C-alpha positions in Angstrom: 110.4 65.7 109.0 113.4 67.5 107.7 114.8 70.0 110.2 111.7 69.5 112.4 109.6 71.3 109.8 106.5 70.1 108.0 107.1 69.2 104.4 104.7 72.0 103.2 106.5 74.5 105.3 109.8 73.5 103.7 108.2 73.7 100.3 107.1 77.2 101.0 110.6 78.2 102.1 112.1 76.7 98.9 109.6 78.7 96.8 110.4 81.8 98.8 114.2 81.4 98.4 113.9 80.6 94.7 111.8 83.7 94.2 114.3 86.0 95.9 117.2 84.3 94.3 115.7 84.8 90.9 115.0 88.5 91.6 118.5 89.1 92.9 120.1 87.1 90.1 119.9 90.1 87.7 117.5 88.4 85.3 114.4 90.5 84.3 111.9 90.1 87.1 109.1 89.1 84.7 111.1 86.0 83.7 112.7 85.4 87.1 109.3 84.7 88.7 108.2 82.0 86.3 111.7 80.5 86.4 111.7 80.5 90.2 108.4 78.6 90.1 109.8 75.9 87.7 113.1 75.5 89.7 111.2 75.4 93.0 108.9 72.7 91.7 111.9 70.6 90.5 113.6 70.9 93.9 110.4 70.0 95.8 109.7 67.1 93.5 113.2 65.7 94.0 113.0 66.0 97.8 109.5 64.5 97.8 110.7 61.5 95.7 113.6 61.0 98.1 111.1 60.8 101.0 112.5 63.9 102.7 109.3 66.0 102.6 106.6 64.6 104.9 103.4 66.4 105.6 101.6 65.8 108.9 97.9 65.7 107.8 95.0 65.3 110.1 93.8 61.7 110.3 90.2 62.0 109.1 89.4 58.5 110.2 90.3 59.0 113.9 87.7 59.0 116.6 88.7 62.5 117.7 88.1 63.9 114.3 84.8 62.2 114.0 83.8 63.5 117.4 84.4 67.1 116.2 82.3 66.4 113.1 79.5 65.0 115.3 79.6 68.2 117.4 78.7 70.2 114.3 82.2 71.6 113.5 82.5 72.3 109.8 85.3 70.2 108.2 86.8 73.3 106.5 87.4 74.8 110.0 89.4 71.8 111.3 93.2 72.2 110.9 96.4 71.4 112.8 96.6 75.0 113.8 93.2 75.2 115.5 93.2 71.6 116.8 96.9 70.6 117.3 96.0 67.7 119.5 94.2 65.8 116.7 95.9 62.6 115.5 97.9 63.0 112.3 99.2 60.8 109.5 102.4 61.2 107.5 102.0 61.6 103.8 104.1 63.0 101.0 103.5 66.6 99.9 102.6 65.3 96.4 99.9 62.8 97.5 99.4 61.4 93.9 103.0 61.9 92.9 104.9 64.8 91.4 104.1 63.5 87.8 100.4 64.0 88.4 100.9 67.4 89.9 103.0 68.4 86.9 100.4 67.3 84.5 97.7 69.1 86.4 99.8 72.3 86.6 100.5 72.3 82.8 96.8 72.1 82.2 96.0 74.8 84.7 98.7 77.1 83.3 97.2 76.9 79.8 93.7 77.5 81.2 94.7 80.4 83.5 96.7 82.2 80.8 93.8 81.8 78.4 91.4 83.0 81.1 93.4 86.0 82.6 95.7 87.1 79.8 94.3 86.1 76.4 90.5 85.8 76.4 89.1 85.9 79.9 86.6 88.3 81.4 89.3 90.5 83.0 91.2 91.1 79.8 89.1 94.1 78.9 89.9 95.7 82.2 93.6 94.8 81.9 93.6 96.7 78.5 93.0 99.9 80.6 96.6 99.3 82.0 98.0 99.7 78.4 95.9 102.9 77.8 96.8 104.5 81.2 100.5 103.7 80.7 100.4 105.3 77.2 98.6 108.3 78.6 101.1 108.7 81.5 104.3 108.3 79.4 102.9 110.7 76.7 102.3 113.4 79.3 105.6 112.8 80.9 107.5 113.1 77.6 105.6 116.2 76.6 107.2 118.1 79.5 103.9 119.1 81.0 105.3 118.3 84.4 108.0 120.9 83.9 105.4 123.6 83.1 103.3 122.5 86.1 106.3 122.7 88.5 107.3 126.1 87.2 103.8 127.5 87.5 103.0 126.0 90.9 106.4 127.3 92.2 105.3 130.9 91.2 102.0 130.3 93.0 103.2 128.7 96.2 106.9 129.8 96.2 106.3 133.0 98.3 104.9 130.9 101.1 107.1 129.2 103.7 107.8 125.7 102.3 106.1 126.8 99.1 108.3 124.8 96.8 107.7 121.6 98.8 103.9 122.3 98.7 104.1 122.9 94.9 105.9 119.5 94.6 103.0 117.8 96.4 100.4 119.6 94.2 102.2 118.6 91.0 102.8 115.1 92.3 99.0 114.7 92.8 98.4 116.1 89.3 100.9 113.6 87.8 99.5 110.8 89.9 96.0 111.5 88.5 97.4 111.6 84.9 100.0 108.8 84.9 99.5 106.4 87.8 103.2 105.3 87.3 105.3 105.6 90.5 108.7 105.3 88.9 108.1 107.8 86.2 106.7 110.3 88.6 109.5 110.1 91.1 112.2 110.3 88.4 110.5 113.2 86.7 110.0 115.1 89.9 113.5 114.4 91.0 115.1 115.7 87.8 112.9 118.8 87.7 112.4 120.0 91.3 115.3 118.6 93.4 118.0 120.9 91.9 115.7 124.0 92.2 114.9 123.2 95.9 118.6 122.6 96.7 119.6 125.8 94.9 117.1 127.8 97.0 118.6 126.4 100.3 116.0 123.8 101.0 117.0 121.0 103.4 118.0 117.9 101.4 116.0 115.8 103.8 112.7 117.7 103.2 113.4 118.0 99.4 114.0 114.3 98.9 111.3 113.2 101.3 108.6 115.3 99.7 109.6 114.2 96.2 109.6 110.5 97.0 106.3 110.7 98.9 104.5 112.7 96.3 105.8 110.4 93.6 104.1 107.4 95.3 100.7 109.1 95.1 100.3 107.4 91.8 99.7 104.2 93.7 96.4 105.4 95.2 95.1 108.4 93.3 92.9 107.3 90.3 93.5 106.3 87.6 96.0 104.1 89.4 97.4 101.0 87.7 97.7 99.4 91.1 93.9 99.9 91.6 93.2 98.4 88.1 95.3 95.3 88.8 94.0 94.9 92.3 90.5 95.4 91.2 90.6 92.6 88.6 91.6 90.2 91.3 89.5 91.6 94.1 86.3 91.2 92.2 86.9 87.5 91.6 88.3 86.8 95.1 85.4 88.6 96.8 82.7 86.9 94.8 84.2 83.4 95.3 85.1 83.9 99.0 81.6 85.2 99.8 80.0 82.3 98.0 82.1 79.9 100.1 81.1 81.9 103.2 77.4 81.7 102.4 77.6 77.9 101.9 79.5 77.4 105.2 76.7 79.4 106.8 74.1 77.0 105.3 72.8 79.3 102.6 72.4 78.6 98.9 74.3 81.6 97.6 75.9 84.9 98.7 73.0 87.0 97.5 70.7 85.2 99.9 73.1 85.4 102.8 74.3 89.0 102.3 71.1 90.4 101.0 73.1 92.1 98.1 75.2 90.8 95.2 78.9 90.0 96.1 80.5 92.2 93.4 83.1 94.9 93.4 84.3 96.6 90.2 87.4 98.7 89.3 85.2 101.7 88.7 83.9 101.4 92.3 87.4 101.1 93.6 88.4 104.3 91.7 85.6 106.0 93.6 86.8 104.6 96.9 90.4 105.6 96.3 89.8 109.2 95.5 89.3 110.7 99.0 92.1 108.6 100.6 94.5 109.8 97.9 93.5 113.5 98.4 93.8 113.0 102.1 97.4 111.7 101.8 98.3 114.6 99.5 96.8 117.1 102.0 98.8 115.5 104.9 102.0 115.7 102.8 101.4 119.4 102.1 100.4 120.1 105.7 103.7 118.5 107.0 105.8 120.5 104.5 104.2 123.8 105.5 104.5 123.0 109.2 108.1 122.0 108.8 108.8 125.3 107.1 107.1 127.2 109.8 109.3 125.5 112.5 112.5 125.6 110.4 112.2 128.7 108.1 115.9 128.5 107.2 115.5 125.0 105.8 112.5 125.7 103.7 112.6 129.4 102.9 110.0 131.3 100.8 111.1 131.9 97.3 110.1 134.8 95.0 110.0 134.0 91.3 109.7 136.4 88.4 106.2 137.6 87.9 104.3 136.2 85.0 102.7 138.4 82.4 99.3 138.0 84.0 97.2 141.2 84.6 97.1 142.7 88.1 93.7 141.9 89.7 92.4 143.7 92.8 91.1 142.0 95.9 87.5 142.9 95.2 87.7 141.7 91.7 89.1 138.3 92.9 86.3 138.0 95.4 83.6 138.9 92.8 84.7 136.8 89.9 86.6 133.9 91.5 84.4 133.4 94.6 81.0 135.1 94.4 80.2 134.4 90.7 81.0 130.6 90.9 79.0 130.3 94.2 76.0 132.0 92.6 76.2 129.9 89.4 76.7 126.6 91.1 74.3 127.4 94.0 71.7 128.6 91.5 71.9 125.3 89.6 71.5 123.3 92.7 68.6 125.4 93.9 66.8 125.1 90.5 67.4 121.4 90.5 65.8 121.1 94.0 62.6 122.8 92.8 62.4 120.7 89.6 63.1 123.6 87.3 66.2 121.8 86.1 66.1 118.0 85.8 65.9 115.1 83.4 63.8 115.4 80.3 64.4 111.9 78.9 60.9 110.4 78.9 61.1 106.6 78.5 58.1 104.3 79.2 58.9 100.6 79.3 56.6 98.1 77.5 56.3 96.1 80.7 55.5 96.9 84.3 58.1 96.6 87.0 58.2 93.4 89.0 56.7 93.7 92.5 59.0 94.7 95.4 60.5 91.8 97.3 61.4 91.6 100.9 64.7 93.2 102.1 66.0 89.7 102.9 65.1 86.3 101.6 63.1 84.5 104.3 62.4 81.1 102.7 65.7 79.6 103.8 66.8 76.6 105.9 67.0 76.9 109.7 70.8 77.0 109.6 70.8 79.8 107.0 68.2 81.7 109.1 70.3 81.5 112.2 73.4 82.7 110.2 71.5 85.5 108.6 70.1 86.7 112.0 73.7 86.6 113.3 74.9 88.7 110.4 72.1 91.2 110.0 70.6 91.2 113.4 67.2 90.1 114.7 65.5 93.4 113.9 66.5 93.3 110.2 65.2 89.7 110.0 61.9 90.5 111.7 61.4 93.4 109.3 62.1 91.1 106.3 59.6 88.5 107.7 56.9 91.2 108.1 57.6 92.5 104.5 57.3 88.9 103.2 54.1 88.3 105.1 52.5 91.5 103.6 53.6 90.4 100.1 52.1 86.9 100.6 48.9 88.4 102.0 48.6 90.6 98.9 48.9 87.5 96.7 52.7 87.2 96.4 55.3 89.1 94.4 53.5 90.7 91.4 55.0 89.5 88.1 55.9 91.9 85.3 53.2 92.2 82.6 52.9 94.0 79.3 51.3 97.4 79.3 48.5 98.3 77.0 48.8 101.2 74.6 46.4 103.2 76.7 48.4 102.6 79.8 51.6 103.5 78.1 50.1 106.7 76.7 48.8 107.7 80.2 52.1 107.1 81.8 53.9 109.0 79.1 51.6 112.0 79.4 52.0 112.0 83.2 55.8 112.0 82.9 55.8 114.8 80.3 53.7 116.9 82.6 56.0 116.3 85.5 59.3 116.8 83.6 61.5 119.7 84.5 61.3 122.7 82.0 65.1 122.8 81.6 67.2 119.7 80.9 70.0 119.0 83.4 72.6 118.3 80.7 71.9 121.7 78.9 71.9 123.5 82.3 75.3 122.0 83.3 76.8 122.8 79.9 75.6 126.5 80.1 76.9 126.7 83.7 80.3 125.7 82.6 80.3 128.2 79.7 79.2 130.9 82.2 82.0 129.9 84.6 84.5 130.3 81.8 83.2 133.8 81.1 83.1 134.9 84.7 86.6 133.5 85.3 87.9 135.2 82.1 86.4 138.5 83.4 88.4 138.1 86.6 91.6 137.2 84.8 91.5 140.2 82.5 89.4 142.9 84.1 90.6 145.6 81.7 89.7 143.6 78.5 86.7 144.4 76.3 83.6 143.0 78.1 81.2 143.2 75.1 81.9 139.6 73.8 81.5 138.3 77.3 78.1 140.1 77.7 77.0 138.7 74.4 78.0 135.2 75.6 76.2 135.7 78.9 73.1 136.8 77.1 73.4 133.7 74.9 73.5 131.5 78.0 70.4 133.1 79.5 68.5 133.0 76.2 69.4 129.4 75.6 67.9 128.4 79.0 64.8 130.6 78.4 64.1 129.1 75.0 64.5 125.6 76.4 62.2 126.4 79.3 59.4 128.1 77.2 59.3 126.3 73.9 61.3 123.1 74.2 59.4 120.2 75.8 60.3 116.6 76.4 58.4 115.6 73.2 60.3 118.1 71.0 62.7 116.3 68.7 66.4 117.0 69.2 66.7 118.5 65.7 63.8 120.9 66.3 65.2 121.9 69.7 68.6 122.6 68.1 67.0 124.9 65.5 65.1 126.8 68.2 68.2 127.4 70.3 70.9 127.7 67.6 71.2 131.5 67.7 71.6 131.8 71.5 73.9 128.8 71.6 76.1 130.4 68.9 76.1 133.6 71.0 77.1 131.7 74.1 79.9 129.9 72.1 81.1 133.2 70.8 81.5 134.5 74.3 83.2 131.3 75.4 85.7 131.5 72.6 86.6 135.0 73.6 86.8 133.8 77.2 89.3 131.1 76.2 91.5 133.7 74.6 91.5 135.7 77.8 92.1 132.7 80.0 95.1 131.8 77.9 96.8 135.0 79.0 97.0 133.7 82.6 100.0 131.4 82.9 98.4 129.3 85.7 95.3 128.6 83.8 97.1 128.0 80.5 99.3 125.3 82.1 96.9 123.7 84.5 93.7 123.8 82.5 94.5 121.3 79.6 95.7 118.4 81.8 93.0 119.2 84.3 90.3 118.9 81.6 91.9 115.6 80.6 91.9 114.3 84.1 88.3 115.4 84.7 87.2 113.8 81.5 88.8 110.5 82.3 88.0 110.3 86.0 84.6 111.9 85.7 83.4 109.3 83.2 84.6 106.5 85.5 83.6 108.0 88.9 80.2 109.1 87.5 79.5 105.6 86.3 79.2 106.8 82.7 81.6 104.2 81.4 84.1 101.6 82.7 87.9 102.2 83.0 88.9 100.8 79.6 87.0 103.3 77.3 87.9 106.1 79.7 91.6 105.1 79.5 91.3 105.1 75.7 89.9 108.7 75.9 92.7 109.7 78.2 95.4 108.2 75.9 93.9 110.0 72.8 93.6 113.3 74.8 97.2 113.0 76.0 98.4 112.5 72.4 96.5 115.6 71.2 97.8 117.6 74.2 101.4 116.5 73.7 101.3 117.2 69.9 99.7 120.7 70.4 102.5 121.6 72.9 105.2 120.4 70.5 103.7 122.5 67.7 103.5 125.6 69.9 107.1 125.1 71.0 108.2 125.2 67.3 106.0 128.2 66.5 103.6 126.2 64.4 99.8 126.4 64.3 97.9 123.8 66.4 94.5 124.6 64.9 94.0 121.1 63.4 94.5 119.5 66.8 92.1 121.9 68.6 89.6 121.3 65.9 90.1 117.5 66.3 89.4 117.9 70.0 86.3 119.8 69.3 85.3 117.1 66.8 85.4 114.6 69.7 83.2 116.8 71.8 80.7 117.2 68.9 80.7 113.5 68.3 79.9 112.8 72.0 77.2 115.5 72.2 75.5 114.3 69.1 75.7 110.7 70.3 74.1 111.6 73.6 71.3 113.8 72.2 70.3 112.0 69.0 69.2 108.5 68.1 71.8 107.3 65.7 70.3 104.0 64.8 70.0 104.5 61.1 69.4 100.8 60.6 65.8 101.1 61.8 63.1 100.9 59.1 61.5 104.2 60.3 64.7 106.2 60.6 63.9 109.9 60.1 65.8 112.6 58.1 66.8 114.1 61.5 68.4 110.7 62.5 70.3 110.5 59.2 71.5 114.1 59.5 72.7 113.5 63.1 74.4 110.3 62.0 76.2 112.1 59.2 77.4 114.9 61.6 78.6 112.4 64.2 80.3 110.3 61.5 82.0 113.3 60.0 83.1 114.4 63.5 84.5 110.9 64.1 86.5 111.0 60.9 87.9 114.4 61.6 88.7 113.4 65.2 90.6 110.4 63.9 92.4 112.6 61.4 93.4 114.9 64.3 94.7 112.0 66.3 96.7 110.6 63.3 98.0 114.1 62.6 99.0 114.4 66.3 100.8 111.0 66.1 102.6 112.2 62.9 103.6 115.4 64.7 105.0 113.5 67.7 106.8 111.1 65.4 108.3 114.0 63.5 109.7 115.5 66.6 111.0 112.1 67.9 108.5 111.8 70.7 106.2 109.0 69.5 108.9 106.3 69.1 110.2 106.4 72.7 106.7 106.7 74.0 105.6 103.6 72.1 108.8 101.7 73.1 108.3 102.6 76.8 104.7 101.7 76.7 105.4 98.4 75.1 108.1 97.7 77.8 105.9 98.5 80.7 102.8 96.7 79.5 104.7 93.6 78.3 106.4 93.5 81.8 103.0 93.6 83.5 101.6 90.8 81.4 104.7 88.7 81.6 104.7 89.0 85.4 101.1 88.0 85.3 102.0 84.8 83.4 105.0 84.0 85.6 103.0 84.6 88.8 100.4 82.1 87.6 103.1 79.5 87.2 104.5 80.3 90.7 101.0 80.2 92.2 100.2 76.8 90.7 103.4 75.4 92.1 102.4 76.6 95.6 98.9 75.2 95.1 100.3 71.8 93.8 102.0 70.8 97.1 99.3 72.3 99.4 101.1 75.5 100.2 98.1 77.8 99.5 95.7 75.7 101.6 98.3 75.5 104.4 98.7 79.3 104.6 94.9 79.8 104.5 94.4 77.3 107.3 96.9 79.1 109.4 95.2 82.5 108.9 91.7 81.0 109.5 93.0 79.5 112.8 92.6 82.9 114.4 89.2 83.7 115.8 89.5 87.4 115.2 89.1 88.6 111.7 90.8 91.8 112.8 93.9 89.8 113.8 94.0 88.0 110.5 93.9 91.3 108.5 96.6 92.9 110.7 98.9 89.9 110.0 98.3 90.1 106.3 98.9 93.8 106.3 102.2 93.4 108.2 103.3 90.6 105.8 102.5 92.8 102.8 104.4 95.7 104.4 107.5 93.6 104.9 107.3 92.0 101.4 107.0 95.5 99.9 110.6 96.1 100.9 111.9 93.6 98.4 109.0 92.9 96.0 107.5 95.3 93.5 103.7 95.8 93.7 103.1 93.7 90.7 104.7 90.6 92.3 102.8 91.2 95.5 99.5 91.6 93.7 99.8 88.6 91.5 101.6 86.2 93.9 100.6 87.1 97.4 97.1 88.5 97.0 95.6 85.3 95.3 96.9 83.3 98.3 95.6 85.5 101.2 92.7 86.9 99.2 90.2 84.1 100.0 90.7 84.8 103.7 90.7 88.6 103.8 87.8 88.9 101.3 85.8 86.1 102.8 84.9 87.9 106.0 82.7 90.8 107.0 85.0 93.7 106.0 83.9 95.9 103.1 85.9 94.7 100.0 86.4 98.3 98.9 88.0 99.2 102.2 90.1 96.0 102.2 91.4 96.8 98.7 92.2 100.5 99.4 94.0 99.5 102.7 96.1 97.1 100.8 96.9 99.7 98.1 97.9 102.3 100.7 100.0 99.7 102.5 101.9 98.9 99.3 102.4 102.7 98.8 103.9 102.8 102.3 106.3 100.0 101.5 107.5 102.0 98.5 108.8 104.6 100.8 110.2 102.6 103.7 114.0 102.4 104.1 116.2 100.6 103.3 114.5 98.8 100.3 111.7 101.2 99.3 111.6 101.3 95.5 110.8 105.0 95.4 114.1 105.6 97.2 116.1 103.8 94.6 114.3 105.7 91.8 115.2 109.0 93.5 118.8 107.9 94.4 119.4 107.3 90.7 118.6 110.9 89.7 119.8 112.8 92.8 123.0 114.8 92.6 126.1 113.6 94.5 125.6 116.2 97.2 122.5 114.3 98.3 123.5 111.2 100.2 121.5 108.1 100.8 121.3 109.1 104.5 119.6 112.3 103.5 117.0 110.4 101.5 116.4 107.9 104.4 116.1 110.7 107.0 113.9 112.8 104.7 111.5 110.0 103.9 111.0 108.8 107.5 108.4 111.5 108.5 106.4 110.6 105.4 106.4 107.0 106.3 104.9 108.0 109.6 102.4 110.1 107.7 101.5 107.0 105.7 101.0 105.0 108.8 98.9 107.8 110.2 96.9 107.7 107.0 96.4 103.9 107.4 95.2 104.5 111.0 92.8 107.2 109.9 91.3 104.9 107.2 91.2 102.1 109.8 89.2 104.1 112.4 87.2 106.0 109.8 86.4 103.6 106.9 83.6 105.9 105.7 86.4 107.9 104.0 86.7 105.0 101.6 83.0 104.1 101.3 81.3 107.5 101.2 81.9 108.2 97.5 80.8 104.8 96.2 77.7 105.0 98.4 76.8 108.4 97.1 77.7 107.9 93.4 76.9 104.2 93.0 77.6 102.4 89.8 
């Protein structure tokens, strides 16, 4: 044994040193990782051939080992860490020779690149990275962050620490629209740091709040970190739980757990939302508290008033508080009494299969004992009683085809029980009404007649729907019945938009907010998966950036607005009409709806192409495309390089050795704490991409193979990586900020300023540790 270390341990040290040497060499990280793997393999192979790397493996033929097996100990749980007294035998780290390992690695590299980069199941999800990067860089280059900071400074500036609070708010906005830490920190540093210093803000508070707010992109959806972690977490959790079930004596994870072992990126987005908001709130609370204790270091700042109309206190309470409460509360109340609800009447051709027991009970004795240990005796007894009742009734009832009479009876029953007003129409009318009430509050002295016409249109639309439109009414007929009140409502909404545009806060915040809600709402609501939502976000960002450029140059942006409305029309028609014109019995209504949707699609594409041309003309599109190409190519090249490095570690047993060490601890809690500490330390010197693709695949089978909720595990890892971004002396966010900070701001200022926010991050991790429901409540409420 060289230096008294096991050969596998020396191999891991060599890989580690080669990796850091490659990163520090100045070569692009994406290529340094793969090169480090190749060099490390060559060094390990040379030392192994020279007989210098000896691995002390357990002698599986010894009496002591066989005695453990006879006692019922699973072979996978036997390791030199858990049973150091077992006899060992010396063997090379490459048992079959380095030539065989090399040949196997080359085959695995090709298969893994094909599976994870070119044509695997995860490639569709990885495409969301490209779209989110494009969305973020487009919004960054369109100077929307500048407008947001200026506007938020006017809102929060008069408060103690108001500028710092405004930085946190804008940081959360940018995190939800970009998901790119470096871009957010640099943008915030360039825009807000000079303003804060000019208004006598402490350099420590200014730099700390900028660096911390910039890292919110790690956790607030749509986060690239969550997308990349999610693609790995799903596979790791599924595989680890299958292994866990087999060790427990069960056939599969579904039998053992009582539920499928799956976790999706969309579910992780749901899980990450509340923790991200919580961290942003903690940042803002600290900034406000610091200003209250040190008013000279974070003074209130008065900015020039905007051109917004003066609104009295009573008008604010009426139109900004009471009206939204009445509208939203009324919708909830009507939904609870079935006045508002779903009107989509679908009757399947087959009956549902009979209900099965909550747990599978026809399992082996070993699996039964394992399931009782996992779920508890009470849950097992309930499942046994459920299964007995099912067996007594003749077993699980199979699905059968319904007769025409049965289908007609079920259809009539559902029509009779359907709500008079469709939930989709009710929500749309509520949003139009909210626009009009908000516009009334923003401009109380404006002419109210168009708003009254619009409000009447909203009420009449709902009345017509409730009285004359039934679930059996065709969409075309329903549209004809409601066309006049809908046009009246849209007339009022159009006038409301013009009034809302007078308010600087709404004019600046509303467009990116709509884009964020559209992207996140479609994901969090389970309407679609992240990739189409990211495409919607990228298209919306292009339209938004082009419109802003045209307005900057005093040109009309009507084409872009019309293109955005065309997208809305296309989606509305697609949701409400059957567009399958290929059917033999396609009606005239179907054809007309298809033509409207197709025309809206063509005009929407024209709007996007016109937006691209506008951005190209003003020299915005080219740098956006170049930057997007650089970031996404870096991500995918790191993915390929990390696969090479991982296979090198696997080839000499390094991955198995690390997993054996972690599994040697009896406490799952201890194992997770060790992994979190290692990730925290590695975050000082490795970017999140390297950690996700190199470290997580090694420790993932252990941390995802226990009883912890995979959503909670993934979000804890993401917040931990966010903490490492901030921690001196190697936090990446600190280097980003140092690169754009003025000379008057020293590195010491940055380190001192960020220290409280590191403690806040640790506090956030502690809160998530003791209250995991913060992570799981939204996925449990919303579902997939």
